[in-house]
C-alpha positions as CSV (number, residue, x, y, z in Angstrom):
1,M,-11.1,-18.0,34.9
2,A,-9.2,-15.0,36.7
3,Y,-9.3,-11.7,35.5
4,S,-5.1,-10.6,34.8
5,A,-5.0,-7.1,33.9
6,T,-1.6,-8.0,32.0
7,S,-3.5,-10.0,29.4
8,N,-6.6,-8.0,29.7
9,H,-4.1,-4.7,28.4
10,A,-2.4,-6.6,26.0
11,E,-5.5,-7.7,24.1
12,G,-7.0,-4.2,24.6
13,S,-4.0,-3.1,22.8
14,S,-3.8,-5.6,20.1
15,F,-7.4,-4.6,19.2
16,R,-5.5,-1.4,19.2
17,H,-3.4,-2.6,16.6
18,Y,-6.1,-3.7,14.4
19,I,-7.9,-0.6,14.5
20,F,-5.2,1.3,13.8
21,L,-3.8,-0.9,10.9
22,L,-7.4,-0.7,9.8
23,S,-8.0,2.7,9.8
24,I,-4.9,3.7,8.1
25,A,-5.5,1.0,4.9
26,F,-8.7,2.6,4.8
27,V,-8.1,5.8,4.3
28,V,-5.9,5.5,2.1
29,A,-7.6,3.4,-0.2
30,I,-10.5,5.9,0.1
31,L,-8.0,8.6,-0.3
32,D,-6.9,6.9,-3.8
33,Q,-10.3,6.5,-5.1
34,I,-11.3,9.9,-4.2
35,T,-8.1,11.4,-6.2
36,K,-8.7,8.7,-9.4
37,S,-12.8,9.5,-9.3
38,L,-11.6,13.5,-9.8
39,I,-8.7,12.7,-12.2
40,V,-11.6,10.5,-14.2
41,R,-14.2,13.3,-14.4
42,H,-12.2,16.1,-15.8
43,L,-9.6,14.4,-17.8
44,H,-9.8,11.9,-21.1
45,V,-7.6,8.9,-21.7
46,D,-4.0,10.4,-22.0
47,E,-5.0,13.6,-21.7
48,S,-2.2,15.7,-19.4
49,I,-2.3,18.9,-17.5
50,E,0.9,20.3,-16.5
51,V,1.9,21.0,-13.1
52,I,5.6,21.9,-13.2
53,S,6.7,22.2,-17.0
54,G,9.0,19.4,-18.1
55,F,9.0,17.8,-14.9
56,L,5.5,16.8,-13.5
57,S,2.0,16.5,-14.9
58,I,-1.1,15.2,-14.6
59,T,-1.9,12.5,-17.2
60,L,-4.8,9.6,-17.0
61,V,-3.6,6.2,-17.7
62,H,-5.3,3.5,-17.8
63,N,-2.8,0.6,-16.7
64,S,-4.0,-3.4,-17.3
65,G,-0.9,-4.4,-16.2
66,I,1.1,-4.5,-12.6
67,A,3.6,-1.5,-11.2
68,F,4.8,0.5,-14.3
69,G,2.6,-0.7,-16.9
70,L,4.5,-4.1,-16.9
71,L,2.5,-7.3,-18.6
72,P,-1.0,-5.5,-19.7
73,G,-3.9,-7.7,-20.0
74,F,-3.6,-10.1,-17.1
75,S,-6.2,-7.6,-15.0
76,D,-7.7,-10.9,-14.0
77,V,-4.2,-12.8,-12.9
78,F,-3.4,-9.4,-10.5
79,M,-6.5,-9.2,-8.8
80,I,-5.8,-13.1,-7.3
81,V,-2.1,-12.1,-6.6
82,T,-3.2,-8.7,-5.0
83,L,-5.5,-10.8,-2.7
84,L,-3.0,-13.1,-1.9
85,S,-0.4,-10.3,-1.4
86,I,-3.4,-8.8,1.2
87,G,-3.9,-11.8,2.9
88,I,-0.1,-12.6,3.9
89,V,0.6,-9.1,4.6
90,I,-2.8,-9.8,7.5
91,Y,-1.2,-13.0,8.0
92,F,2.2,-11.4,8.7
93,Y,0.8,-8.5,10.9
94,V,-1.0,-10.9,13.1
95,T,2.3,-13.1,13.3
96,A,4.3,-10.8,13.9
97,E,6.2,-10.0,17.5
98,P,6.7,-7.6,18.8
99,R,4.8,-4.9,16.2
100,G,6.4,-1.9,16.3
101,K,5.1,1.8,14.5
102,L,7.0,0.7,11.5
103,L,5.6,-2.5,11.0
104,M,1.7,-1.2,11.8
105,A,2.4,1.7,9.4
106,G,4.2,-0.1,6.9
107,C,1.6,-2.8,6.8
108,A,-1.4,-0.7,6.9
109,L,-0.2,1.7,3.8
110,I,0.6,-1.6,1.6
111,L,-2.7,-2.9,2.7
112,G,-4.4,0.7,1.5
113,G,-2.7,0.7,-1.2
114,A,-3.5,-2.8,-2.6
115,L,-7.1,-2.2,-1.3
116,G,-7.1,0.9,-3.4
117,N,-5.6,-0.6,-6.6
118,L,-7.8,-3.9,-5.9
119,I,-11.0,-1.9,-6.1
120,D,-10.3,-0.5,-9.5
121,R,-9.7,-3.8,-11.1
122,F,-12.6,-5.1,-9.7
123,R,-14.4,-2.4,-10.9
124,L,-12.7,-0.8,-14.3
125,G,-10.6,-4.3,-15.1
126,Y,-7.8,-1.7,-15.0
127,V,-6.0,0.7,-12.5
128,V,-6.8,4.5,-12.9
129,D,-2.5,6.3,-13.0
130,F,-2.6,10.0,-13.2
131,I,0.4,10.8,-11.9
132,N,3.2,11.5,-14.3
133,F,7.2,12.9,-13.9
134,G,7.9,11.8,-17.5
135,F,11.1,9.9,-16.8
136,W,8.8,7.4,-15.0
137,P,5.7,5.2,-15.6
138,A,2.9,7.0,-14.1
139,F,1.1,6.0,-11.2
140,N,-1.4,6.6,-8.6
141,V,-1.6,7.7,-4.3
142,A,-2.7,3.6,-4.0
143,D,0.9,2.8,-5.7
144,S,3.1,5.5,-4.0
145,S,1.5,4.2,-0.4
146,V,2.5,0.5,-1.5
147,S,6.2,1.7,-2.3
148,V,6.2,4.0,1.3
149,G,4.9,0.9,3.3
150,V,7.6,-1.4,1.9
151,A,10.3,1.0,2.7
152,L,9.0,1.4,6.3
153,L,8.9,-2.7,6.4
154,L,12.5,-2.6,5.0
155,I,13.4,-0.2,8.0
156,H,12.0,-1.6,10.3
157,F,13.7,-5.1,9.9
158,F,17.0,-3.6,8.6
159,W,17.9,-0.6,10.8
160,D,15.5,-1.0,13.6
161,G,17.1,-3.8,15.3
162,T,14.5,-6.3,14.9
163,G,15.9,-8.3,11.4
164,P,18.9,-9.4,9.6
165,A,21.0,-6.7,10.1
166,K,20.7,-6.8,13.5
167,D,21.1,-10.6,14.0
168,A,24.6,-10.1,11.6
169,S,26.5,-7.4,14.0
170,D,25.7,-9.3,17.0
171,S,27.4,-12.6,15.4
172,V,30.6,-10.5,15.2
């Protein structure tokens, strides 16, 4: 087999992309677990610490449902759905070409957030939520990471010149 600097460079670049993806995902999951551990150590369930009066508090909530506390009591089902989602994001990332920075960051944040909440479900049977704006259900670092990751993917596909918005403008 002949040596090819181009293919060797592409393989190295691809490897760095995977390292980036996994590094960001693990950092997010670790930060999520650290923040949850601190909250659980210092608060009882439904206990709050007001951060900004009438606007933001830290409130320990055990969430056995999905996002925003919907469908409580189906934690086992949500573990399976989360595992499938992780698999889909990884498959999507591996098969996507080209891999722009928004795509890489979006997938990494989604994976990290999914991993953080999955760890809770396996360990505790529920997800620890604690960021509480009062007008919105409590959430955590993992939830925020997934939301930002999805937003980055939407930007990547609709405003970064690679998605349907680009295709529609080309046909005009």
